[in-house]
N, C-alpha and C positions, 0 to 999 in steps of 0.2 A: 507839101508834106516832107518829112524827113524820115530816115530809117537806117537801120544797120542790121547786118545779118549775124546771128550767133547760133552756130550749130545747126544751120538749116532753117532756124526760126527767126523771122524778122521781128524786132522789137522797136518800140517807139517810132512807129511809122507815121503817126499823126503829129501835127503841130498845133500849138495854141491858136495860131492864125486860121488854120483850116477849120478847127472846131468852131471858131467864132463866125466864120463866113459861109461855111457850107450850107446850102439850101436844098440840094437835090436829095430826095428821099433815098435811103439806102442803109446798109449795114457796113460800117467802116471799121476795119480791124486795126488794133494798135500793138498787140502782143500780150502774152500771158492770158489769152482768152478774153481780153478787154475789147469791147466794141462800142462805137458811137452809133446809136440808132437814131436816124433822122427821119421824121415823118412830115416835116415842113420847116420853113425858115426859122420859126420860133418854137419848134417842138423837137428838142434833141435830148436824149437821155443816155446814160451809161448802162451797159449790160455786160456782165461777165459770164462766159460759158466755161464751165469747169467740170471736171469729172471727180465726183465724190463717192468713194466706196463703189467704184465701177459703174456709177450711174451719172449721166450728164445732167447738170443742173444749170439753169439760167438764173443769175442773181442780179437784181436791179441795184445799181449803185447811186441812183439819184439823177436829178436834172442837170444837164450840162451848164445851165445858167447859174446853178448853185454850187456845183462840184467842179473844180478846175481839173484840167487834164492831169496835172501833177498829183492831185489828191486821188483821182480815180486810179492812176497807175499804182500809187502806194497801197491803196486798199486792195486792188487786184493781186498785187504781189503777196500781201499778207494772207489773202484767201488761198493762194496757191500753196503757200507754206503750210497752212493749216490742213489743206486737203492731202498733201504729201505725208503729213503726220497722222492721217486717218481721221481727222476731225471734220465735222460738217459746219462750215461757216454760218449757214442759215440757222442751224440749231443753236449754235453758240450765241448768235445775236438774239434769238428768242429768249434764251435763258438769261442773258444779261439784262433784258428789260425787266425781269422780275427781281433783280438784285436790289436789296434795301440799302438805304443810307445807314451810317453808323447809328444815328439816333433811333431810326426805325428798328434796326436790329437789336439795339440795347433794350428798347421797350418791349420787344418780343421776348427777349431772354428774361427780363424782369417779370413779365407776365407768366411765363412758363415755370419760373422758379418759385412763384408765389406760394405753392403748397409746402415748400421746403424751408421757408424762412423760420428762424427760431421764434420770432414775434413780429408784429406789425412795424415796430420801430426799426428793426434791422432791415426789413424790406424797403422802408421809406428812405433810410440812409443810403442804401445801395444805389437807388436811382437818383437821389438828390445830389450825391457827390458827382455823378456823371453830368447831371444837368448844370451844375455850377462850374465845374472845372474842365469838362471835355466837350460837351455839345457846342459851346460857342466857337471852339477851335476846329473840330472835325465832324460835328454832328450832321452837317448837310452833305458831307462827301459820301459817295457810294462806298460801301465797305470793302469792295474788292480793289478800290483805287487808293486806299489809305496805305501810306508807306511808313517805314520805321521813323523817317524824319518827321512825319506828321505827328506821330505819337510822342516823339522826343520833344517837339515844340510845345505840345499840349502839357506835358509833365514838368518841363524845366522850370517854369515860374513857381511851381508848387513844391518842387523837390526839396529844397533847402528851407523854405519858409514853413512848411507843414509836413515834416517827414513822414509821420505816421499816416496822415491822410493820403499823402502821395503814394505810399506803398499800397494802400488799399485801393486807390483809384487805378493804379497800374494793374493790380490783380483783376479788377473788374473789367478793365479794357481787354485783358487777356481772355477772360471768360467769354466775352462777346465775340472775340476773334476766333476762339476755338469753336464756337457755335457756327460761325460763318464757314469755317473749314469743314465742319460736318455737313453743311449744306452744299459743299462743293464750290463755294464762291471764292475760297482762298486756299492756298497750299502752305501758308506760313502764318506765324503769329508774331507780328512786329513788336508786341509788348515784351516778348522774350529777347528779341534781337538787341534791344536798346540797353539791356541790363549793364553791360560793360561800359556804355557811353555815359552813364549817370554816376556821379560821385557817390562813394560809400558813405552811409550815415554813421556818425559816431553814436553808438547806442549805449556807451558806458554811463551816460548821464540820464538815461531814460528812467523816469520815476515810475516804478511799478505800483500796482494797487496797494495801498497802505494796509498793513496787517498788524495786529497786536501781538506782543509776546504772549504765549499761551497762558502764562501765570496771571495775566491781567484780564482774561476773558470772563472769569466768574464775576469780577467787579463790574464789568461792562453790562452783564446781564442784570445785576442788582440795580445799576443805575437806570436801566430801561424799565424794570419792574416798578421802580419808585417814581418814574416820570409821569407827567400829565398827558402823555400820548394816548391816543385811542386804544382801547383794549385789543382790538383786532391787530393793530400795528405792533403792540408789545408782544402779543402771542406769536405773530409771524416772525418777529426778530429772533425770539428765543428758539423757535422751531427751526429756523434756518441754521442757527449756530449748532444745535444738537444733531441735526441731520447732515451737516457739512454739505449742504446743497447750494446751488446758485440762486441768486435773488429771484429770477423769473420762475424757476422751478417751484420755489416756495410760494411766491405771491399768487401763482396761477393754480395752486394745488386744488384738487376737486375731491369731494366726498366719495365720488364713484371710483376713485383711484385707491382709496384707503380701506383696508380690511382690519377693523379693530380686533376681531377675534384672533386672526393670525398675527396681529401686531406687525403689519407690514404695509408699505406704501409703494405702489407700482406707478412710476412716472412713464407715460407713453413715449415712444420713440420721437414723435413729432415735437416734443418739448425738451428733448435732450440735445445737447451740443453734438454728441457723437451719433445722433440719429439711431440710437438703440434703446429699447426699454430698460429701465433701471429700477431694481427693487431696493427699497430702503428699509432696513430693520428699525422698528420703533422701540425706543427705550421706555422705561416707566414714566419718566418726566414728559417725553414726547406724547405718550398716550394721554397723560393728564392735561396737557395743553390742548389736545384735540377735543377732549371732553368739555373743557372750558369754552372752546370755540363753538362747539355744538349748541351751547346755550344762547349764543348770539344770533343763531339762525332765525331770521324773521320773514324770509321770502322763499320763493321756489328755486333760488340760485343754487348751483352745485358748488360754488366757491367756498373753500374752507375759511379763507381770510378776505372777506369782501371789502372793497374800498368804500369811499364816501358816496360814490354814484352807484345806485342800485343795479345789480347785475354785472358790475365791473370789478376787476381785482384791484388791489392796492397798486398805485402807480409806481413806476420804477424809481422815482425820486423819493418816495415816502420813507423808505428805510435809510437811504443815504442822508436825507435831511435830519432824520432822527439821531443818527450817530454824530453828525456835525453839531447839532444844537446841544447835545449832552456832553460835548467835549471828548468824545471817544475817538482816539486817533487811528481810526481804521474805516475802511469802506466795507459794506456787507460782504463782498466777495473775498475780502481779506481774511475772514474767519475760517475759510477753507485752508488757508496757509497756516493759520494758528493751529488748526486741528492736525495738519500734516506734520508740523514741527513737533508738536506734543507727542504724536504717535511714534515718530522716529527717535526722539530723545528720551522719552519717559516710559516707553513700553517695549515689550518684546514681541509685539504683533508683527507678523511677516509683512514685508514691503508690498507684496502683491495684494494682500488683504486691504491694506491702506489705499492702494491705487484703485481697487475695485470700489471701495467706499466712496471715493471721489469721482467715480464713473469715468476714470481715465482709460483711454484705449491703450492696450499693451502694444508697444511698437516693435518689441523684439519678437520676431516670427517664431523662433524656437520656444520662447516662453509662452507665447500666445497659444501655441499648438497644445501645450500641456494644460492650459487653463480651460478645462472642459466644463467647469461649473462657475457660478458667480460667487463661490465661497460665502454663501449667505449666512450660514450658522456661525462661521468664524467672524463675519462682520457684525453679527448681532452682539457678540461678546465685546468686540471693539467699541461699538457705539454705546454699549452699556457702561463701559469703563470711561468713555469720554463724558457721558452724562453725569456720572458720579464725580468726575474731576471738576466740572464747571458748575456744580450745583450751588 
């Protein structure tokens, strides 16, 4: 055996040769509370006696045939450091056994977020991008062991090849990491740390969703009305334009959300991007469209604009395909931009009224504090004017 004295405590009193050859039963100390417990020539195991929160604990470190002297010493030293910091090494070990891999954690987050997805497509995209670009690289690693270098390696091949996808994937990794932080499994978010290590994307050439100049919107409505598209599709398109709503909000509109007497449509928070209910004033033409749609109702479905499959709304590609086939140089979402440009350039309606009509969240805190109503009656006049302009 070897040993040295440090401050009255002997450390490293055992040797690898002694551990290998000792056969006499006993408790042999090495330092830092580490002992070799021998019960026979082939029965030797490591035990550490340590004081945790003023209580003595005996911690098993494994068989001497599997754990070397050097490894036992290193583990014992780490335990002492934890104990001095007020941590319980045994409790930490128990907690660590329950820590999930990144893939397991991501699927948990995806499951918990399910009620908040704008639609099924968004939820599927969220997890599928991680399945494709992240799980192969770090999915099997325990989430507490993932480093910023791991996240950087996962994102680098994607970063310049598919910039928009890469940014979304980075955000989704960050969401999973923040969940792990809330669980107490991490103290940092490595997806934030790598931001400066990735090259900046040139967004000057990003092609935004195509929108028509507002003076061409009336012609596009006329084209749709004259087309061979299904009546439900044509009505949904015009209703979307007149209400300046998003495609999903219109396609999934329900009769239970509409009050024809009050001439208003209340979209529930679960279907809004901002997760807030949104009231939409209905112009004369919007009411006329709804009355035409009412005549198409043939089943018990609550959908205003049913798709080809019974009980299902129009698909998200239906309206996009319609505009493309008719040579209309805009996507459905782009008509919101047409409406906004028209309101700003051709009317005297206040900016906040237009923003409320588009269901935009007011980012200016001072302005938001004064916006105690949804300016509904002012928006009714705005939507009436828009309907008359595009008729």
